[in-house]
CHARMM internal coordinates of N, CA and C (Angstrom, degrees):
IC EDIT
DIST 1 N 1 CA 1.4371
DIST 1 CA 1 C 1.5554
ANGL 1 N 1 CA 1 C 108.08
DIST 1 C 2 N 1.2897
ANGL 1 CA 1 C 2 N 116.34
DIHE 1 N 1 CA 1 C 2 N 132.28
DIST 2 N 2 CA 1.4426
ANGL 1 C 2 N 2 CA 120.75
DIHE 1 CA 1 C 2 N 2 CA -178.53
DIST 2 CA 2 C 1.5359
ANGL 2 N 2 CA 2 C 109.92
DIHE 1 C 2 N 2 CA 2 C -97.54
DIST 2 C 3 N 1.3136
ANGL 2 CA 2 C 3 N 114.25
DIHE 2 N 2 CA 2 C 3 N 134.40
DIST 3 N 3 CA 1.4727
ANGL 2 C 3 N 3 CA 119.87
DIHE 2 CA 2 C 3 N 3 CA 176.61
DIST 3 CA 3 C 1.5147
ANGL 3 N 3 CA 3 C 108.84
DIHE 2 C 3 N 3 CA 3 C -110.14
DIST 3 C 4 N 1.3042
ANGL 3 CA 3 C 4 N 117.08
DIHE 3 N 3 CA 3 C 4 N 140.31
DIST 4 N 4 CA 1.4234
ANGL 3 C 4 N 4 CA 119.82
DIHE 3 CA 3 C 4 N 4 CA 178.45
DIST 4 CA 4 C 1.5441
ANGL 4 N 4 CA 4 C 108.45
DIHE 3 C 4 N 4 CA 4 C -107.53
DIST 4 C 5 N 1.2784
ANGL 4 CA 4 C 5 N 114.17
DIHE 4 N 4 CA 4 C 5 N 127.91
DIST 5 N 5 CA 1.4406
ANGL 4 C 5 N 5 CA 121.43
DIHE 4 CA 4 C 5 N 5 CA 178.90
DIST 5 CA 5 C 1.5319
ANGL 5 N 5 CA 5 C 109.41
DIHE 4 C 5 N 5 CA 5 C -105.92
DIST 5 C 6 N 1.3103
ANGL 5 CA 5 C 6 N 116.55
DIHE 5 N 5 CA 5 C 6 N 149.13
DIST 6 N 6 CA 1.4538
ANGL 5 C 6 N 6 CA 121.03
DIHE 5 CA 5 C 6 N 6 CA 177.54
DIST 6 CA 6 C 1.4927
ANGL 6 N 6 CA 6 C 113.49
DIHE 5 C 6 N 6 CA 6 C 88.77
DIST 6 C 7 N 1.3402
ANGL 6 CA 6 C 7 N 113.96
DIHE 6 N 6 CA 6 C 7 N -170.62
DIST 7 N 7 CA 1.4704
ANGL 6 C 7 N 7 CA 117.56
DIHE 6 CA 6 C 7 N 7 CA -176.13
DIST 7 CA 7 C 1.5219
ANGL 7 N 7 CA 7 C 111.62
DIHE 6 C 7 N 7 CA 7 C -91.38
DIST 7 C 8 N 1.3008
ANGL 7 CA 7 C 8 N 114.13
DIHE 7 N 7 CA 7 C 8 N -160.52
DIST 8 N 8 CA 1.4544
ANGL 7 C 8 N 8 CA 122.39
DIHE 7 CA 7 C 8 N 8 CA -175.72
DIST 8 CA 8 C 1.4967
ANGL 8 N 8 CA 8 C 112.60
DIHE 7 C 8 N 8 CA 8 C -94.23
DIST 8 C 9 N 1.3238
ANGL 8 CA 8 C 9 N 118.83
DIHE 8 N 8 CA 8 C 9 N 9.79
DIST 9 N 9 CA 1.4440
ANGL 8 C 9 N 9 CA 120.00
DIHE 8 CA 8 C 9 N 9 CA -176.71
DIST 9 CA 9 C 1.5117
ANGL 9 N 9 CA 9 C 110.62
DIHE 8 C 9 N 9 CA 9 C 109.83
DIST 9 C 10 N 1.3252
ANGL 9 CA 9 C 10 N 115.76
DIHE 9 N 9 CA 9 C 10 N -154.49
DIST 10 N 10 CA 1.4532
ANGL 9 C 10 N 10 CA 120.51
DIHE 9 CA 9 C 10 N 10 CA -173.26
DIST 10 CA 10 C 1.5535
ANGL 10 N 10 CA 10 C 111.70
DIHE 9 C 10 N 10 CA 10 C -76.97
DIST 10 C 11 N 1.2923
ANGL 10 CA 10 C 11 N 116.74
DIHE 10 N 10 CA 10 C 11 N -36.82
DIST 11 N 11 CA 1.4771
ANGL 10 C 11 N 11 CA 119.01
DIHE 10 CA 10 C 11 N 11 CA 177.65
DIST 11 CA 11 C 1.5323
ANGL 11 N 11 CA 11 C 114.84
DIHE 10 C 11 N 11 CA 11 C 79.77
DIST 11 C 12 N 1.2903
ANGL 11 CA 11 C 12 N 115.69
DIHE 11 N 11 CA 11 C 12 N 170.22
DIST 12 N 12 CA 1.4759
ANGL 11 C 12 N 12 CA 122.40
DIHE 11 CA 11 C 12 N 12 CA -179.26
DIST 12 CA 12 C 1.5009
ANGL 12 N 12 CA 12 C 112.13
DIHE 11 C 12 N 12 CA 12 C -65.42
DIST 12 C 13 N 1.3041
ANGL 12 CA 12 C 13 N 117.83
DIHE 12 N 12 CA 12 C 13 N -42.75
DIST 13 N 13 CA 1.4534
ANGL 12 C 13 N 13 CA 120.80
DIHE 12 CA 12 C 13 N 13 CA -178.23
DIST 13 CA 13 C 1.5241
ANGL 13 N 13 CA 13 C 109.51
DIHE 12 C 13 N 13 CA 13 C -64.50
DIST 13 C 14 N 1.3218
ANGL 13 CA 13 C 14 N 117.32
DIHE 13 N 13 CA 13 C 14 N -38.41
DIST 14 N 14 CA 1.4904
ANGL 13 C 14 N 14 CA 121.33
DIHE 13 CA 13 C 14 N 14 CA 179.22
DIST 14 CA 14 C 1.5406
ANGL 14 N 14 CA 14 C 110.89
DIHE 13 C 14 N 14 CA 14 C -66.03
DIST 14 C 15 N 1.3191
ANGL 14 CA 14 C 15 N 116.14
DIHE 14 N 14 CA 14 C 15 N -39.92
DIST 15 N 15 CA 1.4883
ANGL 14 C 15 N 15 CA 119.38
DIHE 14 CA 14 C 15 N 15 CA 179.18
DIST 15 CA 15 C 1.5356
ANGL 15 N 15 CA 15 C 109.73
DIHE 14 C 15 N 15 CA 15 C -66.94
DIST 15 C 16 N 1.3208
ANGL 15 CA 15 C 16 N 118.94
DIHE 15 N 15 CA 15 C 16 N -42.09
DIST 16 N 16 CA 1.4433
ANGL 15 C 16 N 16 CA 122.62
DIHE 15 CA 15 C 16 N 16 CA 179.34
DIST 16 CA 16 C 1.5467
ANGL 16 N 16 CA 16 C 109.41
DIHE 15 C 16 N 16 CA 16 C -63.17
DIST 16 C 17 N 1.3356
ANGL 16 CA 16 C 17 N 115.64
DIHE 16 N 16 CA 16 C 17 N -40.81
DIST 17 N 17 CA 1.4896
ANGL 16 C 17 N 17 CA 121.21
DIHE 16 CA 16 C 17 N 17 CA 179.11
DIST 17 CA 17 C 1.5326
ANGL 17 N 17 CA 17 C 109.95
DIHE 16 C 17 N 17 CA 17 C -61.46
DIST 17 C 18 N 1.2902
ANGL 17 CA 17 C 18 N 117.21
DIHE 17 N 17 CA 17 C 18 N -42.16
DIST 18 N 18 CA 1.4703
ANGL 17 C 18 N 18 CA 122.37
DIHE 17 CA 17 C 18 N 18 CA -177.99
DIST 18 CA 18 C 1.5387
ANGL 18 N 18 CA 18 C 108.45
DIHE 17 C 18 N 18 CA 18 C -69.30
DIST 18 C 19 N 1.3354
ANGL 18 CA 18 C 19 N 118.06
DIHE 18 N 18 CA 18 C 19 N -43.36
DIST 19 N 19 CA 1.4695
ANGL 18 C 19 N 19 CA 122.26
DIHE 18 CA 18 C 19 N 19 CA -179.61
DIST 19 CA 19 C 1.5406
ANGL 19 N 19 CA 19 C 110.21
DIHE 18 C 19 N 19 CA 19 C -58.96
DIST 19 C 20 N 1.3541
ANGL 19 CA 19 C 20 N 114.45
DIHE 19 N 19 CA 19 C 20 N -45.68
DIST 20 N 20 CA 1.4746
ANGL 19 C 20 N 20 CA 119.29
DIHE 19 CA 19 C 20 N 20 CA -179.67
DIST 20 CA 20 C 1.5213
ANGL 20 N 20 CA 20 C 109.19
DIHE 19 C 20 N 20 CA 20 C -64.31
DIST 20 C 21 N 1.3666
ANGL 20 CA 20 C 21 N 116.95
DIHE 20 N 20 CA 20 C 21 N -41.30
DIST 21 N 21 CA 1.4345
ANGL 20 C 21 N 21 CA 120.63
DIHE 20 CA 20 C 21 N 21 CA 179.06
DIST 21 CA 21 C 1.5247
ANGL 21 N 21 CA 21 C 112.56
DIHE 20 C 21 N 21 CA 21 C -60.36
DIST 21 C 22 N 1.3328
ANGL 21 CA 21 C 22 N 117.37
DIHE 21 N 21 CA 21 C 22 N -44.06
DIST 22 N 22 CA 1.4700
ANGL 21 C 22 N 22 CA 122.18
DIHE 21 CA 21 C 22 N 22 CA 177.62
DIST 22 CA 22 C 1.5261
ANGL 22 N 22 CA 22 C 109.65
DIHE 21 C 22 N 22 CA 22 C -61.92
DIST 22 C 23 N 1.3252
ANGL 22 CA 22 C 23 N 118.01
DIHE 22 N 22 CA 22 C 23 N -44.82
DIST 23 N 23 CA 1.4529
ANGL 22 C 23 N 23 CA 121.25
DIHE 22 CA 22 C 23 N 23 CA 178.83
DIST 23 CA 23 C 1.5560
ANGL 23 N 23 CA 23 C 111.09
DIHE 22 C 23 N 23 CA 23 C -59.61
DIST 23 C 24 N 1.3160
ANGL 23 CA 23 C 24 N 116.33
DIHE 23 N 23 CA 23 C 24 N -45.99
DIST 24 N 24 CA 1.4684
ANGL 23 C 24 N 24 CA 119.33
DIHE 23 CA 23 C 24 N 24 CA -179.48
DIST 24 CA 24 C 1.5400
ANGL 24 N 24 CA 24 C 112.54
DIHE 23 C 24 N 24 CA 24 C -64.44
DIST 24 C 25 N 1.3777
ANGL 24 CA 24 C 25 N 113.87
DIHE 24 N 24 CA 24 C 25 N -40.61
DIST 25 N 25 CA 1.4640
ANGL 24 C 25 N 25 CA 118.47
DIHE 24 CA 24 C 25 N 25 CA -179.77
DIST 25 CA 25 C 1.5559
ANGL 25 N 25 CA 25 C 109.47
DIHE 24 C 25 N 25 CA 25 C -67.39
DIST 25 C 26 N 1.3143
ANGL 25 CA 25 C 26 N 118.59
DIHE 25 N 25 CA 25 C 26 N -36.26
DIST 26 N 26 CA 1.4763
ANGL 25 C 26 N 26 CA 122.27
DIHE 25 CA 25 C 26 N 26 CA 178.00
DIST 26 CA 26 C 1.5127
ANGL 26 N 26 CA 26 C 107.84
DIHE 25 C 26 N 26 CA 26 C -67.43
DIST 26 C 27 N 1.2986
ANGL 26 CA 26 C 27 N 118.67
DIHE 26 N 26 CA 26 C 27 N -45.53
DIST 27 N 27 CA 1.4307
ANGL 26 C 27 N 27 CA 123.15
DIHE 26 CA 26 C 27 N 27 CA -179.63
DIST 27 CA 27 C 1.5292
ANGL 27 N 27 CA 27 C 114.75
DIHE 26 C 27 N 27 CA 27 C -60.55
DIST 27 C 28 N 1.3524
ANGL 27 CA 27 C 28 N 115.14
DIHE 27 N 27 CA 27 C 28 N -37.03
DIST 28 N 28 CA 1.4425
ANGL 27 C 28 N 28 CA 120.23
DIHE 27 CA 27 C 28 N 28 CA -177.74
DIST 28 CA 28 C 1.5340
ANGL 28 N 28 CA 28 C 112.33
DIHE 27 C 28 N 28 CA 28 C -89.93
DIST 28 C 29 N 1.2965
ANGL 28 CA 28 C 29 N 118.31
DIHE 28 N 28 CA 28 C 29 N 1.81
DIST 29 N 29 CA 1.4711
ANGL 28 C 29 N 29 CA 120.91
DIHE 28 CA 28 C 29 N 29 CA 174.86
DIST 29 CA 29 C 1.5279
ANGL 29 N 29 CA 29 C 115.13
DIHE 28 C 29 N 29 CA 29 C 89.98
DIST 29 C 30 N 1.2967
ANGL 29 CA 29 C 30 N 120.38
DIHE 29 N 29 CA 29 C 30 N 9.55
DIST 30 N 30 CA 1.4344
ANGL 29 C 30 N 30 CA 122.28
DIHE 29 CA 29 C 30 N 30 CA 178.38
DIST 30 CA 30 C 1.5053
ANGL 30 N 30 CA 30 C 111.52
DIHE 29 C 30 N 30 CA 30 C -78.41
DIST 30 C 31 N 1.3291
ANGL 30 CA 30 C 31 N 117.90
DIHE 30 N 30 CA 30 C 31 N -28.15
DIST 31 N 31 CA 1.4497
ANGL 30 C 31 N 31 CA 124.92
DIHE 30 CA 30 C 31 N 31 CA 177.21
DIST 31 CA 31 C 1.5065
ANGL 31 N 31 CA 31 C 107.25
DIHE 30 C 31 N 31 CA 31 C -117.35
DIST 31 C 32 N 1.3546
ANGL 31 CA 31 C 32 N 117.31
DIHE 31 N 31 CA 31 C 32 N 131.82
DIST 32 N 32 CA 1.4546
ANGL 31 C 32 N 32 CA 121.50
DIHE 31 CA 31 C 32 N 32 CA 179.29
DIST 32 CA 32 C 1.5046
ANGL 32 N 32 CA 32 C 108.49
DIHE 31 C 32 N 32 CA 32 C -143.57
DIST 32 C 33 N 1.3679
ANGL 32 CA 32 C 33 N 116.09
DIHE 32 N 32 CA 32 C 33 N 172.63
DIST 33 N 33 CA 1.4632
ANGL 32 C 33 N 33 CA 120.81
DIHE 32 CA 32 C 33 N 33 CA -171.64
DIST 33 CA 33 C 1.5031
ANGL 33 N 33 CA 33 C 113.24
DIHE 32 C 33 N 33 CA 33 C -58.76
DIST 33 C 34 N 1.3508
ANGL 33 CA 33 C 34 N 116.62
DIHE 33 N 33 CA 33 C 34 N -45.23
DIST 34 N 34 CA 1.4589
ANGL 33 C 34 N 34 CA 118.42
DIHE 33 CA 33 C 34 N 34 CA -176.29
DIST 34 CA 34 C 1.5229
ANGL 34 N 34 CA 34 C 110.31
DIHE 33 C 34 N 34 CA 34 C -63.89
DIST 34 C 35 N 1.3106
ANGL 34 CA 34 C 35 N 116.54
DIHE 34 N 34 CA 34 C 35 N -38.76
DIST 35 N 35 CA 1.4741
ANGL 34 C 35 N 35 CA 120.15
DIHE 34 CA 34 C 35 N 35 CA 176.31
DIST 35 CA 35 C 1.5169
ANGL 35 N 35 CA 35 C 112.09
DIHE 34 C 35 N 35 CA 35 C -60.14
DIST 35 C 36 N 1.3234
ANGL 35 CA 35 C 36 N 115.50
DIHE 35 N 35 CA 35 C 36 N -44.57
DIST 36 N 36 CA 1.4733
ANGL 35 C 36 N 36 CA 118.59
DIHE 35 CA 35 C 36 N 36 CA 176.76
DIST 36 CA 36 C 1.4828
ANGL 36 N 36 CA 36 C 113.76
DIHE 35 C 36 N 36 CA 36 C -61.79
DIST 36 C 37 N 1.3509
ANGL 36 CA 36 C 37 N 118.09
DIHE 36 N 36 CA 36 C 37 N -38.98
DIST 37 N 37 CA 1.4519
ANGL 36 C 37 N 37 CA 121.12
DIHE 36 CA 36 C 37 N 37 CA 176.77
DIST 37 CA 37 C 1.5515
ANGL 37 N 37 CA 37 C 111.50
DIHE 36 C 37 N 37 CA 37 C -63.41
DIST 37 C 38 N 1.3402
ANGL 37 CA 37 C 38 N 114.26
DIHE 37 N 37 CA 37 C 38 N -42.87
DIST 38 N 38 CA 1.4619
ANGL 37 C 38 N 38 CA 117.78
DIHE 37 CA 37 C 38 N 38 CA -179.21
DIST 38 CA 38 C 1.5308
ANGL 38 N 38 CA 38 C 112.17
DIHE 37 C 38 N 38 CA 38 C -66.99
DIST 38 C 39 N 1.3278
ANGL 38 CA 38 C 39 N 115.99
DIHE 38 N 38 CA 38 C 39 N -41.50
DIST 39 N 39 CA 1.4665
ANGL 38 C 39 N 39 CA 120.08
DIHE 38 CA 38 C 39 N 39 CA 178.43
DIST 39 CA 39 C 1.5444
ANGL 39 N 39 CA 39 C 109.96
DIHE 38 C 39 N 39 CA 39 C -66.32
DIST 39 C 40 N 1.3088
ANGL 39 CA 39 C 40 N 117.12
DIHE 39 N 39 CA 39 C 40 N -40.21
DIST 40 N 40 CA 1.4639
ANGL 39 C 40 N 40 CA 121.58
DIHE 39 CA 39 C 40 N 40 CA 177.26
DIST 40 CA 40 C 1.4980
ANGL 40 N 40 CA 40 C 111.33
DIHE 39 C 40 N 40 CA 40 C -61.74
DIST 40 C 41 N 1.3370
ANGL 40 CA 40 C 41 N 117.11
DIHE 40 N 40 CA 40 C 41 N -45.63
DIST 41 N 41 CA 1.4699
ANGL 40 C 41 N 41 CA 121.61
DIHE 40 CA 40 C 41 N 41 CA 177.72
DIST 41 CA 41 C 1.5169
ANGL 41 N 41 CA 41 C 110.68
DIHE 40 C 41 N 41 CA 41 C -61.05
DIST 41 C 42 N 1.3189
ANGL 41 CA 41 C 42 N 116.16
DIHE 41 N 41 CA 41 C 42 N -43.00
DIST 42 N 42 CA 1.4737
ANGL 41 C 42 N 42 CA 119.40
DIHE 41 CA 41 C 42 N 42 CA 179.96
DIST 42 CA 42 C 1.5113
ANGL 42 N 42 CA 42 C 111.04
DIHE 41 C 42 N 42 CA 42 C -64.11
DIST 42 C 43 N 1.3388
ANGL 42 CA 42 C 43 N 116.49
DIHE 42 N 42 CA 42 C 43 N -43.31
DIST 43 N 43 CA 1.4986
ANGL 42 C 43 N 43 CA 118.16
DIHE 42 CA 42 C 43 N 43 CA 178.96
DIST 43 CA 43 C 1.5172
ANGL 43 N 43 CA 43 C 112.06
DIHE 42 C 43 N 43 CA 43 C -63.37
DIST 43 C 44 N 1.3472
ANGL 43 CA 43 C 44 N 114.97
DIHE 43 N 43 CA 43 C 44 N -40.57
DIST 44 N 44 CA 1.4884
ANGL 43 C 44 N 44 CA 116.86
DIHE 43 CA 43 C 44 N 44 CA 175.88
DIST 44 CA 44 C 1.5216
ANGL 44 N 44 CA 44 C 111.98
DIHE 43 C 44 N 44 CA 44 C -61.44
DIST 44 C 45 N 1.3193
ANGL 44 CA 44 C 45 N 117.12
DIHE 44 N 44 CA 44 C 45 N -42.01
DIST 45 N 45 CA 1.4695
ANGL 44 C 45 N 45 CA 121.08
DIHE 44 CA 44 C 45 N 45 CA 177.46
DIST 45 CA 45 C 1.4926
ANGL 45 N 45 CA 45 C 113.10
DIHE 44 C 45 N 45 CA 45 C -62.62
DIST 45 C 46 N 1.3430
ANGL 45 CA 45 C 46 N 116.29
DIHE 45 N 45 CA 45 C 46 N -37.26
DIST 46 N 46 CA 1.4884
ANGL 45 C 46 N 46 CA 120.16
DIHE 45 CA 45 C 46 N 46 CA -179.66
DIST 46 CA 46 C 1.4994
ANGL 46 N 46 CA 46 C 110.40
DIHE 45 C 46 N 46 CA 46 C -69.83
DIST 46 C 47 N 1.3351
ANGL 46 CA 46 C 47 N 119.11
DIHE 46 N 46 CA 46 C 47 N -46.33
DIST 47 N 47 CA 1.4621
ANGL 46 C 47 N 47 CA 122.38
DIHE 46 CA 46 C 47 N 47 CA -177.59
DIST 47 CA 47 C 1.5111
ANGL 47 N 47 CA 47 C 114.48
DIHE 46 C 47 N 47 CA 47 C -78.87
DIST 47 C 48 N 1.3363
ANGL 47 CA 47 C 48 N 115.49
DIHE 47 N 47 CA 47 C 48 N -25.62
DIST 48 N 48 CA 1.4851
ANGL 47 C 48 N 48 CA 119.63
DIHE 47 CA 47 C 48 N 48 CA -177.86
DIST 48 CA 48 C 1.5177
ANGL 48 N 48 CA 48 C 109.14
DIHE 47 C 48 N 48 CA 48 C -118.05
DIST 48 C 49 N 1.3363
ANGL 48 CA 48 C 49 N 116.34
DIHE 48 N 48 CA 48 C 49 N 42.29
DIST 49 N 49 CA 1.4560
ANGL 48 C 49 N 49 CA 122.11
DIHE 48 CA 48 C 49 N 49 CA -175.54
DIST 49 CA 49 C 1.5057
ANGL 49 N 49 CA 49 C 113.78
DIHE 48 C 49 N 49 CA 49 C -57.32
DIST 49 C 50 N 1.3460
ANGL 49 CA 49 C 50 N 116.85
DIHE 49 N 49 CA 49 C 50 N -32.12
DIST 50 N 50 CA 1.4600
ANGL 49 C 50 N 50 CA 119.54
DIHE 49 CA 49 C 50 N 50 CA 179.15
DIST 50 CA 50 C 1.4844
ANGL 50 N 50 CA 50 C 112.67
DIHE 49 C 50 N 50 CA 50 C -64.21
DIST 50 C 51 N 1.3595
ANGL 50 CA 50 C 51 N 118.69
DIHE 50 N 50 CA 50 C 51 N -29.87
DIST 51 N 51 CA 1.4615
ANGL 50 C 51 N 51 CA 122.59
DIHE 50 CA 50 C 51 N 51 CA 174.26
DIST 51 CA 51 C 1.4818
ANGL 51 N 51 CA 51 C 110.86
DIHE 50 C 51 N 51 CA 51 C -68.35
DIST 51 C 52 N 1.3209
ANGL 51 CA 51 C 52 N 117.30
DIHE 51 N 51 CA 51 C 52 N -37.96
DIST 52 N 52 CA 1.4666
ANGL 51 C 52 N 52 CA 121.76
DIHE 51 CA 51 C 52 N 52 CA 178.56
DIST 52 CA 52 C 1.5081
ANGL 52 N 52 CA 52 C 109.25
DIHE 51 C 52 N 52 CA 52 C -61.72
DIST 52 C 53 N 1.3292
ANGL 52 CA 52 C 53 N 117.98
DIHE 52 N 52 CA 52 C 53 N -41.64
DIST 53 N 53 CA 1.4495
ANGL 52 C 53 N 53 CA 121.56
DIHE 52 CA 52 C 53 N 53 CA 177.61
DIST 53 CA 53 C 1.5149
ANGL 53 N 53 CA 53 C 112.22
DIHE 52 C 53 N 53 CA 53 C -65.06
DIST 53 C 54 N 1.3147
ANGL 53 CA 53 C 54 N 118.29
DIHE 53 N 53 CA 53 C 54 N -24.12
DIST 54 N 54 CA 1.4739
ANGL 53 C 54 N 54 CA 122.93
DIHE 53 CA 53 C 54 N 54 CA 175.00
DIST 54 CA 54 C 1.5089
ANGL 54 N 54 CA 54 C 111.23
DIHE 53 C 54 N 54 CA 54 C -89.41
DIST 54 C 55 N 1.3667
ANGL 54 CA 54 C 55 N 116.23
DIHE 54 N 54 CA 54 C 55 N 10.91
DIST 55 N 55 CA 1.4546
ANGL 54 C 55 N 55 CA 125.08
DIHE 54 CA 54 C 55 N 55 CA 177.16
DIST 55 CA 55 C 1.5503
ANGL 55 N 55 CA 55 C 113.12
DIHE 54 C 55 N 55 CA 55 C 63.53
DIST 55 C 56 N 1.3365
ANGL 55 CA 55 C 56 N 115.33
DIHE 55 N 55 CA 55 C 56 N 34.72
DIST 56 N 56 CA 1.4777
ANGL 55 C 56 N 56 CA 119.53
DIHE 55 CA 55 C 56 N 56 CA 172.72
DIST 56 CA 56 C 1.5551
ANGL 56 N 56 CA 56 C 107.11
DIHE 55 C 56 N 56 CA 56 C -83.76
DIST 56 C 57 N 1.3123
ANGL 56 CA 56 C 57 N 117.16
DIHE 56 N 56 CA 56 C 57 N 132.32
DIST 57 N 57 CA 1.4560
ANGL 56 C 57 N 57 CA 121.76
DIHE 56 CA 56 C 57 N 57 CA 178.39
DIST 57 CA 57 C 1.4981
ANGL 57 N 57 CA 57 C 110.55
DIHE 56 C 57 N 57 CA 57 C -81.11
DIST 57 C 58 N 1.3339
ANGL 57 CA 57 C 58 N 117.58
DIHE 57 N 57 CA 57 C 58 N 115.49
DIST 58 N 58 CA 1.4315
ANGL 57 C 58 N 58 CA 122.62
DIHE 57 CA 57 C 58 N 58 CA -178.57
DIST 58 CA 58 C 1.5381
ANGL 58 N 58 CA 58 C 113.10
DIHE 57 C 58 N 58 CA 58 C -105.72
DIST 58 C 59 N 1.3332
ANGL 58 CA 58 C 59 N 116.96
DIHE 58 N 58 CA 58 C 59 N 15.79
DIST 59 N 59 CA 1.4533
ANGL 58 C 59 N 59 CA 119.90
DIHE 58 CA 58 C 59 N 59 CA -179.67
DIST 59 CA 59 C 1.5328
ANGL 59 N 59 CA 59 C 109.75
DIHE 58 C 59 N 59 CA 59 C -72.63
DIST 59 C 60 N 1.2919
ANGL 59 CA 59 C 60 N 117.31
DIHE 59 N 59 CA 59 C 60 N 135.91
DIST 60 N 60 CA 1.4877
ANGL 59 C 60 N 60 CA 122.53
DIHE 59 CA 59 C 60 N 60 CA 178.23
DIST 60 CA 60 C 1.5178
ANGL 60 N 60 CA 60 C 106.01
DIHE 59 C 60 N 60 CA 60 C -90.02
DIST 60 C 61 N 1.2870
ANGL 60 CA 60 C 61 N 115.64
DIHE 60 N 60 CA 60 C 61 N 118.67
DIST 61 N 61 CA 1.4811
ANGL 60 C 61 N 61 CA 122.43
DIHE 60 CA 60 C 61 N 61 CA 175.01
DIST 61 CA 61 C 1.5034
ANGL 61 N 61 CA 61 C 109.61
DIHE 60 C 61 N 61 CA 61 C -118.97
DIST 61 C 62 N 1.3414
ANGL 61 CA 61 C 62 N 115.00
DIHE 61 N 61 CA 61 C 62 N 139.18
DIST 62 N 62 CA 1.4850
ANGL 61 C 62 N 62 CA 118.44
DIHE 61 CA 61 C 62 N 62 CA 178.06
DIST 62 CA 62 C 1.4775
ANGL 62 N 62 CA 62 C 111.53
DIHE 61 C 62 N 62 CA 62 C -122.62
END
COOR INIT
IC SEED 1 N 1 CA 1 C
IC BUILD
């Protein structure tokens, strides 16, 4: 028999809290386009690391 410990995850209130936080950070200049491009490129490189080893350029340019 499996027992589940803890809550149900982040929940709707948590998601709303994060969305508002992202909006406020964007509005106050903590998050900007170049930062999003760099984070996006880094995430692509992390999840598609095998393509990086094959010398595929995963940088996001706009």
